[in-house]
C-alpha positions in Angstrom: 16.2 5.1 -5.2 16.2 9.1 -5.7 19.3 10.8 -6.5 20.7 13.6 -4.2 19.6 16.1 -6.9 16.0 14.8 -7.1 15.8 14.7 -3.0 17.0 18.4 -3.0 14.5 19.5 -5.5 11.8 17.7 -3.6 12.8 19.1 -0.4 13.0 22.7 -1.7 9.5 22.6 -3.5 7.9 21.0 -0.4 9.0 23.7 1.7 8.3 26.8 -0.6 4.6 25.5 -1.3 4.2 24.9 2.5 5.5 28.4 3.4 3.0 30.0 1.2 0.4 28.0 2.6 0.9 27.8 6.1 1.9 31.2 6.9 -1.3 32.9 6.2 -3.3 29.8 7.4 -1.5 30.2 10.8 -1.8 33.8 11.1 -5.5 33.5 10.7 -5.9 30.3 12.9 -3.8 31.6 15.7 -4.8 35.1 15.5 -1.2 36.3 15.4 0.5 38.7 13.1 1.8 37.0 9.8 5.4 38.2 10.9 5.4 35.9 13.9 4.0 33.1 11.9 6.3 33.7 9.0 9.4 33.7 11.3 8.1 30.5 12.8 7.4 29.1 9.3 10.8 29.9 8.1 12.7 28.5 11.3 10.2 25.5 10.9 11.1 25.1 7.3 14.8 25.3 7.8 14.8 22.7 10.5 12.4 20.7 8.5 14.4 20.6 5.3 17.4 19.4 7.2 15.4 16.7 8.7 13.4 15.9 5.4 16.7 15.1 3.7 18.0 13.1 6.5 14.8 11.3 7.3 14.0 10.5 3.9 17.5 9.1 3.2 17.4 7.0 6.0 13.6 5.8 5.6 14.5 4.9 1.8 17.7 2.8 2.8 15.7 0.9 5.5 12.8 0.5 3.0 15.2 -0.8 0.4 16.9 -3.1 3.0 13.4 -4.4 4.2 11.4 -4.6 1.2 13.9 -4.6 -1.6 12.2 -1.4 -3.3 11.7 2.1 -2.3 8.3 2.5 -3.8 5.7 3.3 -1.0 2.4 1.4 -0.3 -0.3 3.2 1.3 0.3 1.8 4.5 4.2 2.7 4.3 3.1 6.2 3.4 1.2 6.7 6.6 3.9 5.4 8.7 6.4 7.6 6.8 4.5 10.6 7.6 3.6 10.0 11.2 7.3 9.2 12.0 8.5 12.3 10.2 6.2 14.5 12.1 7.3 13.0 15.4 10.6 14.0 14.8 9.9 17.3 13.7 7.8 17.9 16.9 10.6 17.0 19.1 13.1 19.5 17.4 10.3 22.4 17.0 8.7 22.9 20.5 11.7 24.5 21.9 12.0 27.1 19.2 8.1 28.0 19.4 8.1 28.4 23.1 11.2 30.5 23.2 10.4 32.8 20.2 6.7 33.5 21.1 7.5 33.4 25.0 4.9 30.9 25.7 4.8 27.8 28.1 5.9 24.4 26.7 2.3 23.2 26.8 1.0 26.2 24.6 4.1 25.5 22.4 3.2 22.0 22.1 -0.5 22.5 21.3 0.6 25.0 18.6 3.0 22.6 17.1 0.3 19.9 17.0 -1.8 22.0 14.9 1.2 22.5 12.6 1.8 19.0 12.7 -1.7 17.9 11.8 -1.6 20.5 8.9 1.6 19.1 7.9 1.1 15.4 8.1 -1.8 15.7 5.6 0.2 18.0 3.3 3.3 15.9 3.5 1.1 12.7 2.5 -0.5 14.7 -0.3 2.6 16.3 -1.5 4.8 13.1 -1.4 2.2 11.2 -3.3 1.9 13.8 -5.9 5.7 14.0 -6.2 5.9 10.5 -6.6 3.1 10.6 -9.4 4.6 13.4 -11.1 8.4 12.3 -10.7 8.0 8.3 -10.5 10.8 6.3 -9.0 11.7 3.8 -11.9 11.8 0.4 -11.1 15.4 -1.0 -11.2 15.7 -3.8 -13.6 16.8 -7.1 -12.6 20.7 -7.7 -12.5 21.3 -4.0 -13.0 23.5 -1.8 -10.9 21.9 1.5 -11.9 21.1 2.3 -8.4 24.5 1.6 -7.4 25.7 4.0 -10.4 23.2 6.7 -9.5 24.4 6.9 -5.9 28.0 5.9 -6.2 27.5 2.9 -3.9 30.1 0.2 -4.1 31.8 1.4 -7.4 35.1 2.8 -8.1 35.8 6.3 -8.8 35.6 5.9 -12.6 32.4 4.2 -12.1 30.9 6.8 -10.0 32.1 9.4 -12.5 30.5 7.6 -15.4 27.3 7.0 -13.1 26.9 10.5 -12.3 26.5 11.6 -15.9 23.7 8.9 -16.3 20.4 10.3 -14.8 17.4 8.2 -14.3 14.2 10.4 -15.0 
């Protein structure tokens, strides 16, 4: 399982690269000023960063409980990306409609286009991130996951565990 520090690094790098990519592409695709797409991108990134952290934490805990490991197969990655985008769609449509003063249907269409981009982007980014920063397989009988996350350990063990980082 990833540490909090790694999850924060993941989220920030995901959003910075996304902003630098989606703003000019969105301005071109929707024939809108970059300022408007930039505002949507920053608002979307803010919503997405919060959702990304919470969603990935919940997903990894569920995956650990179901599969006993947080490493993802191709099928798991596809489900992961689709569920993430559905949650983000629900959260972002009202903001798009309000900010651009467009109908909910227009906002939905615009958000679906953004979601299609991010579905592919999230899949590629997360796969690349896992290749560049692999999740170590826990050794049998090891409590390293518990130490790394302060789960089920006393305060002395948590303090000792926080000084031990898996790379």
